[in-house]
N, C-alpha and C positions, 0 to 999 in steps of 0.2 A: 365639237371642235369647229371653229369658225374658219380658220385659214387652212384650205385644202391644197393650195399651191405647193408643188414638189413633195406632197406626202403620198403615200402608197396605199391603194385600195386592192384588196382581194375580192374578186367577183366570181361566185360560182354560178353555173349555168350561163356562162358568158358567150356561148357559141350560136345562140339563136333566141328568138322571141324578145322578151323585155330585157334579158341580160345584155343583149347587143346595145340596146339604147341606154341602159344604165352605165355601161362601160363608156359609151360615147359622152354622156353627160358628164361623168366624172372627169374624163380627159378634157373636156371643155373648161372644166374648173381648174385645171392645171395639174391634175393628179396623174402619177405614174400608176400603172396597172399590172396586176398579176391576174390573169384570166384562167379559170379552171372549168373544164366541162370534159365530157367523154369524147367528143369528136376533135382530134387534133387538127385535121383539115379545116374544119369550119372556125376553130379558135385562131388559127394562123390567118385566115381571111379577115376576121375581125380585128386581129392585132395589126395586120398590114395597113388597114384603112386608119387605125389610130396612130400608128407609127408615123404616117404621113403628115400628122399634125405637129410632129416634134416630141411627142410624149413617149417615155420609155414604157415598154410593154413586154412582159414575160408571159409565155403560155405554159401551163402545167396540165397536160391531159390527165384527167383524174375521173375514175368511176367512184362516186360517192356512196355507192351501195356496198363497196368493198371496205371493210373496216380498217385495215392496215393503211389504205390509201389516204385517210385523214391525217394521220400523224406525218406521213410522208409529204403531203401537201403543205402542212404547216412548217416542216423542217426546210423545205425548199424555199418556201415563201419568205420565212425568216432569214435564211442563209443567203441563198443566191439573190433573192428579191430585195434584201436589205431591211426587212421588217414590215409588218402590217399595221397601218394606221387606222384604216377603216375596213371592216368585214362586211360584205353584202352577201348574206345567204339567200341566194335567189334560185338556185336549182330546184326543180320540182318535177314530179311526174304525176299524171292523172290518167286513170282508166275509167272510161264511162261504160258501165256494164251492169246488168242486173245482178245484184249482191250474191245470190245463191249460186250464180253461174261463174263468178269471179275466181279464177285460179288463186290459191293461197300464196303462190310465189309473187303475184302482183301486189297483193296486200303487204307482204314483207318488203318488197322493193319501195313501195310508197312510204312505209314507216322508216326505212333505212335512209332514203334520200330526202324526204320532205321533213322529217322530224329529227331522227337521230343525228344526221350529218350537221345540221345547224347547231344543235346542242353540243356536240363534241367539238366542233371547230371553235365555238364560242369559248368552251372550257379551255381548249388548248392554247387559244390566243389571248384570252383575258389576262393571265399573268404577265405576259410580255408587254401588253399595253400599259398594265399598271406600273411595270418597271420603267417604261419610258415616260410615264406621267400624262399620257394622252390616249385617245382612241374613241372609236365609236363602232357599234355593232348594230347593223340594220338586217332585220329579218322581214323577207317578203312573204306575206301571207296572201290572203284572197277573201273575197266576200264569203266564200265557203267556209271561212273560219268563223263567221259571225252567225251563220244560220244553216239550216238544212238545204241540201241540194240532192234531188233524186238521182239515182245511179252513181253516185260518187262518194259512197260511204268512206272508203279508206283515205280519200283526198280530204273530205271534211274532217275526218278524225285528226289527220296530221296537222291541218291548218288551224283547227281549234287548239290542238296541243301546242303549236308553235306560238300562238298568241298568248296562251297562259305562261308559256316558258318566258317570253319576252317581257310580259308585265311583271312576272316575279323577279326576273334578273334586274330590271330596271328599278324595282323597289329596293332590292338588295344594294345596288349601286348608289342609289340615293341615301339609304340608311347608312351605309359605310363611307359615305363621302368620297367615292371613287372619282378619279379624274377621267373616267370612261363612262360614255352615255350609251343608252341602248334605245332603240326604237323599232317600229314596224310599220308597214304600210300594206295596203291591200288593194 
């Protein structure tokens, strides 16, 4: 998709870190935004900064580790937000710890947020993008998706998986001639 002006992007993990910069960059390109993250207060701060530039911004506080929240996020983004043209799967968690001391709950959380959520959000939004005849899905990975990083096994696992998913979905999109593109960055 070349023309981003007045299109809408859904950015997960938009309340802090690189998510804030992604949201600001998309707004600078003329996009309207739907921001998702766990922290409603931080989301509103980011939204207020972007609204000052004249862009439309909607905040949807969402915990991506809660499975039902993914379909709720998509329903609100498509309904109240007017549809998603660009999905930026940016949210992520990382815990740096000796693996045999890492609580299983943190492994589950990393898989839910870093891998399952981007896959499911892509699956839920792709048919809507295909119906509109346009769209782009961006998965934010990490250099940890390309090689080993000590003390970060769940993070590496999920980022390797996200790269594999992205490459496979992009191959399917090309094979099927989809008007939707798929990419990643790290």
